[in-house]
N, C-alpha and C positions, 0 to 999 in steps of 0.2 A: 447536179445539187443533191446534198444529202441532208435529210432532215431526221428529226426523231422518229418519225413514223416509218415502220417497216411494212411493206407489201409483200405478202406471199402469194406466188403465182403457181398454181397447181397444173400440171400438164400430164395427163395420162398418155402413155406411149404404147402402141401395138402395131408392128409391122407397117411402119410409115417412113421407111428409109428414104424414098424419093423426096420427101417433103419436110423432113424433120429439121434439117440444118436451117432452112428458111424460117421455120417456126421458132427455133431456139434463138437463133440471131436477131429476130425481131423483138424478143424479150430482152436479151442481155444489152441490147443497144438502145433500150428505153432512155429517154431524157430523164426520167426519175431513176436514180441510181440505187437507192436503198432498198433493194429487192432480195427476197429470198425465192429462189426458183426451184421448185420441187418436181424432178422428173421420175415418174413412176413407170418403170418398164414392166409392162404386164405379160410377161412371157413371150416377148418377141422372137420369131424364129429367122428374121433377117438381121441386118446389122445394126438395128435400131439401139440396142442395149449398148453396143460399142460406141456409137456415137454420143449417146448420153453420157458415158464414163469419159470420153475425150473432153466434152465441155466442163464436166466437174473438175478435171485435172488442170483446166486452164483458168477457171473463174471460181473463187471461193463462194460465190452467191448460190452456186448450183449444187444441189444435193440430189443424189440418185438413189432410188430404192428399186431392187430388182425382186419380183415375186413370179410364181407360176400364173399362167393365164387364168385370171378369176373375174374378168369382165371390167368394163368402165367404171361401174359404180363402186366396186372393190378398189380400184386403183385410186379414184378420187378420194375415198374415205381414208386410204393410206396417206395420202396428202394431207387432208384435214387433220388427221391425228398427229401429224408431225410438223405442222406449221406453227410458226411463232410470231407471225407479223400482227400488226394492228389491224390491217385490212387484208382481205382474201380475194383474189381473182382466179378465174379457170380460163385456160386456153386449150383447145383441141389441137393435137399434134400435127394434123394436116392444114391447120389455119395459121394466120399470123396477124400481128397487130402494126398498127401505125406507131412510128417511134415515140410520140407524145401522148399515147393513150392513157397510160397510168398516171402521169403527171397531171393530165387535163382532168380525170376522175378524181384524183386526190385533191387537187386545188378546189374542185367544185364541191365536193362533199365537205371538206373542212370549213369552207366559207358559208355553207348552208346548214351545216351541223346534220347533214342526211345520213341515214344508216344504210341506204342501197344507191349506187350510182349506176345509171343505165346509159349506154351509148348507142347511137345508130351504128349500122354495120353496111358493108359491101357483100353481095353474093358474088363470088367468082366462079364461073362455069365456062369451059371450053374457050379460055383465053380472054373473055370478056368479064368485066366487073361493073356490077350496077348497085347503086345506093339503094338500100331498102326504103320503100315509100312509106311515109307515116303521116297520118293526119296531125293537125296541131296538138302538141302537148305542152302542159304548163312546165315551168323550170322545175318547181317543186309539186311533188305528187303525194297526195294524203294516202293513208293506208288503205282506206276504202277504195280510192281510185287506182291504187296499184293492183287491186283484185278485180276491178270492174272495167277499166279501161281496155284490157286486152279484148274484150266483147264489143266495146263501143268503137274502137279504133280499128280493130282487126290486125294490129301490130304484132307480129310474132316476136318481136324483141323483149316482150315483157315475160310472160310466164312460160314461153315455149323453150327457152335456152337460158343457160348460165354464163356463157363464155363472153357476153357482152356487158358484163356487170362486174361491180366490185362491192364487196360487203364488208361491214364492220366485223371484225372477228368475233366479237361476243355475241353476235347475232346468231353465229353458227356453232356455238359450244355444244349444243344438245341435238343437232341435226345431222343426219347421214343421208346419203343417196341409198335408196332400197336396192338391195342386190337381186331381189327377185323380179324386178321390173326390167324388161327390155325396151319398152317404149314409155315415154312421159315421165321418165324420172326426174328430168329437169323441172318440169311442171310442178310435181309434188314438192321437190326441194324449195323451189322458189315460193310456193304458197306457204309452206312451213316457216320459211325465212321471214316473209312478210308478216305473218302472224304470231311471230315469237314474242314480239314486244308490242305494247299497246300504242306506242307513239312512233311507229315506223314510219319514216318519211323517205321517199325517193327523189332523186334529182336526175334529170334528163338532159343528155347532150345531143343535140340534133346532128352534129357533125359525125359522119361514119368514121370509127376509128379502129374497127375490127373487120378482118377479112374472113368470111365464112366460105370455105372452098367446097362446093358441091360436087360430089364424086357419085358416079353411077353405081359403085359397089357398095354404097353405104347402107346401113341397116334399114333406114327408112324406105329405101328403095326396093328392098328385096324381102321384107317381112310378108309372109303369107297372111291372108285376111284372118283366119282363125286365130293366128299368134298375136293379133293386134289387140287381143282382147285386154292385155294388161294396161293398154292405154286407158281403158275404161276402169280397170282396177284402181288405177292411180286416181281417177276422178271420183270413185267411191270414197276412197280415203280422204280426198279433199272435202267432199261434202261432210263426212263424219267430223273432220277437223274444225270445219267451220261451225258446225252445230255445237261441238264441244266448247269452242271458243266464244260461243253465244254471238256470233255475227248476225246481221239483219237477215230477215227472211228474203228480201229482195236480193241480196248477194247470194245467198244459198240457192234460190231459185235459178239464178243466172247459170251456176254451175250444173244444176240438175238439167236444165234445158240444153245446155252444151253437151252433157253426156248422151242425152237422147239423140240429139242431132248428129253427134259424131258416129254413134252406133248406126243411125239411119244411113249416113254416108258410107260406112263400111259395108253395110248390108247391100246398098245400091251397088257398090263396087263388085261385090260378090256375085250379085244377080247378072251383072254385066258380063262376068267372066265365066258364068255357069258354075260357080263355085258353090254346091249345095251345102257342104259342111260349114264353110265360113259364114254363108247366110243364115243358117240355123243358129249358130253361136251369137250372131249379131241380132237376130230377131229376138232373142231372149233378153239381150241387153237393152234394146229399145223399150221393152215393156217394164224395165225397172222404174223408169221416171216418165213412162208415157203419159200418165194422169196429169203431172205437173206440167209437161209440155204443151198438152192440150189445153189445159186451164189458163196457161199464160198467153196463149196465142189465138184462142178460139174467137175472141171478138175483134182484136186489132189486125191479126195476120191469119185469116182463115185459111189461106193457100198453103201455109206451112203445115197446118193440120191435115190438108187434102194430101200434102206430099208424103208425110210420115205414114199415113193410112195406106197410100198406094204402095209403098215400100212394104208394109206388113202384108200386103195382098200379093206380093210378088210383082207388082208392076214397076217397071223402071223408066217410064216417060219422066224426063227430067225438065218439064216446063218451068216448075218453080222449084228453085234449089236454094232455099233461104234458112237463115239460122232461126 
């Protein structure tokens, strides 16, 4: 089917030759045909760039951009600046989509007038595929819940990633992925999108339609503890953004608490590994919002306060490991 709405699908590509054809095939074979597929070859040294050009020569919907290796954020930003669709989605080049993913997202977003569409996803690892588990979510999600539900449900598919989502294009006009962040760039991008307009509404599709392929050589698997500090820099920026946008203190406190908890988790990991440098870096980060963390937990969850204080004292007994 062809409709007036065009969907731009942005695919950053870097040295993914074994997976790339599967990824692109899953997009060009979507049941929703009116697509613009932007492949950004980020300085690949294998045949990924050649494969991209092959598809562009066979399908007019495919546009290829070649650049020197500048990283994932830069590649996605090239896609954003060159996209012309009414809606925008992101696919990582080692992942793939179910054939009706974009038709399902489009239909659901159009029928509900939603600004962000979110679909559940599979995690593919070592030949096995399992659907991401998620507590009950409403079909329509308010702006506040788009920010808060990640904490209440523990569902990674909210702010942790962008590839299981479709956004109205006007939502992303003034937003980019931060090139200086190695971790949590998707989180910051998502929060900026959610807060870009006052009436942002999300729609959730429980059926998993995206396949996230977990690889042992991924950034998240290999980043040293001290280099994970930009995850916390992203959270600093989120707190500042929420304050500027005048969100409620309850929402802001959740992000401050999450910052402190994440720093504590990284510090615990550093202690376990005997990484004194990483521990010192994360100990400083704990103290940024330690006061707020204690304030929000002291009466209701005193074990959480005990846990964070133990980490600060260099103890790694993990009897209580809670947010």
